[in-house]
TORKOL-4160 file (C-alpha; in steps of 0.2 Angstrom, whole numbers, padded with zeros to 4 digits, m for minus):
105
<pt num="1" X="m0009" Y="0033" Z="0086"/>
<pt num="2" X="0004" Y="0038" Z="0074"/>
<pt num="3" X="0003" Y="0052" Z="0061"/>
<pt num="4" X="0014" Y="0043" Z="0049"/>
<pt num="5" X="0005" Y="0033" Z="0036"/>
<pt num="6" X="0011" Y="0018" Z="0027"/>
<pt num="7" X="0007" Y="0011" Z="0009"/>
<pt num="8" X="0006" Y="m0009" Z="0009"/>
<pt num="9" X="0003" Y="m0023" Z="m0002"/>
<pt num="10" X="m0006" Y="m0039" Z="0003"/>
<pt num="11" X="m0006" Y="m0056" Z="m0006"/>
<pt num="12" X="m0024" Y="m0062" Z="m0005"/>
<pt num="13" X="m0024" Y="m0080" Z="m0011"/>
<pt num="14" X="m0013" Y="m0074" Z="m0026"/>
<pt num="15" X="m0022" Y="m0058" Z="m0029"/>
<pt num="16" X="m0014" Y="m0041" Z="m0024"/>
<pt num="17" X="m0022" Y="m0029" Z="m0012"/>
<pt num="18" X="m0015" Y="m0011" Z="m0010"/>
<pt num="19" X="m0019" Y="m0001" Z="0005"/>
<pt num="20" X="m0014" Y="0012" Z="0017"/>
<pt num="21" X="m0013" Y="0012" Z="0036"/>
<pt num="22" X="m0004" Y="0020" Z="0051"/>
<pt num="23" X="0000" Y="0002" Z="0057"/>
<pt num="24" X="0001" Y="m0011" Z="0043"/>
<pt num="25" X="0002" Y="m0026" Z="0056"/>
<pt num="26" X="m0014" Y="m0020" Z="0065"/>
<pt num="27" X="m0022" Y="m0017" Z="0048"/>
<pt num="28" X="m0018" Y="m0035" Z="0042"/>
<pt num="29" X="m0026" Y="m0042" Z="0058"/>
<pt num="30" X="m0042" Y="m0032" Z="0054"/>
<pt num="31" X="m0042" Y="m0039" Z="0036"/>
<pt num="32" X="m0039" Y="m0057" Z="0043"/>
<pt num="33" X="m0053" Y="m0055" Z="0055"/>
<pt num="34" X="m0065" Y="m0052" Z="0040"/>
<pt num="35" X="m0076" Y="m0041" Z="0050"/>
<pt num="36" X="m0084" Y="m0024" Z="0046"/>
<pt num="37" X="m0066" Y="m0016" Z="0046"/>
<pt num="38" X="m0059" Y="m0028" Z="0033"/>
<pt num="39" X="m0060" Y="m0023" Z="0015"/>
<pt num="40" X="m0073" Y="m0032" Z="0005"/>
<pt num="41" X="m0058" Y="m0038" Z="m0007"/>
<pt num="42" X="m0050" Y="m0047" Z="0007"/>
<pt num="43" X="m0065" Y="m0055" Z="0016"/>
<pt num="44" X="m0066" Y="m0071" Z="0007"/>
<pt num="45" X="m0047" Y="m0074" Z="0006"/>
<pt num="46" X="m0041" Y="m0090" Z="0015"/>
<pt num="47" X="m0023" Y="m0083" Z="0015"/>
<pt num="48" X="m0018" Y="m0065" Z="0018"/>
<pt num="49" X="0000" Y="m0060" Z="0019"/>
<pt num="50" X="0008" Y="m0043" Z="0021"/>
<pt num="51" X="0021" Y="m0044" Z="0007"/>
<pt num="52" X="0028" Y="m0026" Z="0007"/>
<pt num="53" X="0025" Y="m0009" Z="0016"/>
<pt num="54" X="0034" Y="0008" Z="0016"/>
<pt num="55" X="0032" Y="0023" Z="0027"/>
<pt num="56" X="0025" Y="0037" Z="0017"/>
<pt num="57" X="0021" Y="0052" Z="0028"/>
<pt num="58" X="0005" Y="0061" Z="0028"/>
<pt num="59" X="m0012" Y="0053" Z="0024"/>
<pt num="60" X="m0015" Y="0063" Z="0009"/>
<pt num="61" X="0002" Y="0058" Z="0001"/>
<pt num="62" X="m0002" Y="0040" Z="0006"/>
<pt num="63" X="m0019" Y="0041" Z="m0003"/>
<pt num="64" X="m0011" Y="0048" Z="m0019"/>
<pt num="65" X="0002" Y="0035" Z="m0018"/>
<pt num="66" X="m0011" Y="0021" Z="m0016"/>
<pt num="67" X="m0021" Y="0028" Z="m0030"/>
<pt num="68" X="m0006" Y="0027" Z="m0042"/>
<pt num="69" X="0001" Y="0010" Z="m0035"/>
<pt num="70" X="m0016" Y="0002" Z="m0038"/>
<pt num="71" X="m0016" Y="0006" Z="m0056"/>
<pt num="72" X="0001" Y="m0001" Z="m0060"/>
<pt num="73" X="0002" Y="m0019" Z="m0068"/>
<pt num="74" X="0004" Y="m0033" Z="m0056"/>
<pt num="75" X="0021" Y="m0037" Z="m0062"/>
<pt num="76" X="0027" Y="m0020" Z="m0057"/>
<pt num="77" X="0019" Y="m0021" Z="m0040"/>
<pt num="78" X="0027" Y="m0038" Z="m0037"/>
<pt num="79" X="0044" Y="m0031" Z="m0043"/>
<pt num="80" X="0042" Y="m0016" Z="m0030"/>
<pt num="81" X="0038" Y="m0029" Z="m0016"/>
<pt num="82" X="0052" Y="m0041" Z="m0022"/>
<pt num="83" X="0065" Y="m0027" Z="m0021"/>
<pt num="84" X="0058" Y="m0020" Z="m0005"/>
<pt num="85" X="0057" Y="m0003" Z="m0013"/>
<pt num="86" X="0060" Y="0012" Z="m0002"/>
<pt num="87" X="0050" Y="0028" Z="m0002"/>
<pt num="88" X="0062" Y="0038" Z="m0011"/>
<pt num="89" X="0063" Y="0025" Z="m0026"/>
<pt num="90" X="0044" Y="0022" Z="m0026"/>
<pt num="91" X="0040" Y="0041" Z="m0025"/>
<pt num="92" X="0050" Y="0044" Z="m0041"/>
<pt num="93" X="0042" Y="0029" Z="m0049"/>
<pt num="94" X="0024" Y="0034" Z="m0045"/>
<pt num="95" X="0025" Y="0053" Z="m0047"/>
<pt num="96" X="0037" Y="0054" Z="m0061"/>
<pt num="97" X="0033" Y="0068" Z="m0074"/>
<pt num="98" X="0023" Y="0079" Z="m0061"/>
<pt num="99" X="0026" Y="0097" Z="m0062"/>
<pt num="100" X="0030" Y="0098" Z="m0043"/>
<pt num="101" X="0035" Y="0085" Z="m0030"/>
<pt num="102" X="0021" Y="0077" Z="m0020"/>
<pt num="103" X="0018" Y="0085" Z="m0004"/>
<pt num="104" X="0023" Y="0102" Z="m0009"/>
<pt num="105" X="0010" Y="0116" Z="m0012"/>
């Protein structure tokens, strides 16, 4: 199991789902299986598509990034996916205005 975490976006029948995982492809299969490991949000979806993911690093940083990405408007999330944003660009967008860089104590 990898220690590197990823932030990802799924298209769930036109709705967007934001999540984190060490293996986005495996996580997509868990969502598609609609079992107990699938998020409740994705269980009823007929079509699930992984539209974007980026390697973030630590779990805590991935959780903070997920929290902030979830709160962005849909159009911004789609723009991130469409431009295939890398972590450096996204990190600046999500954590802009913080007194210190994420991941630094």
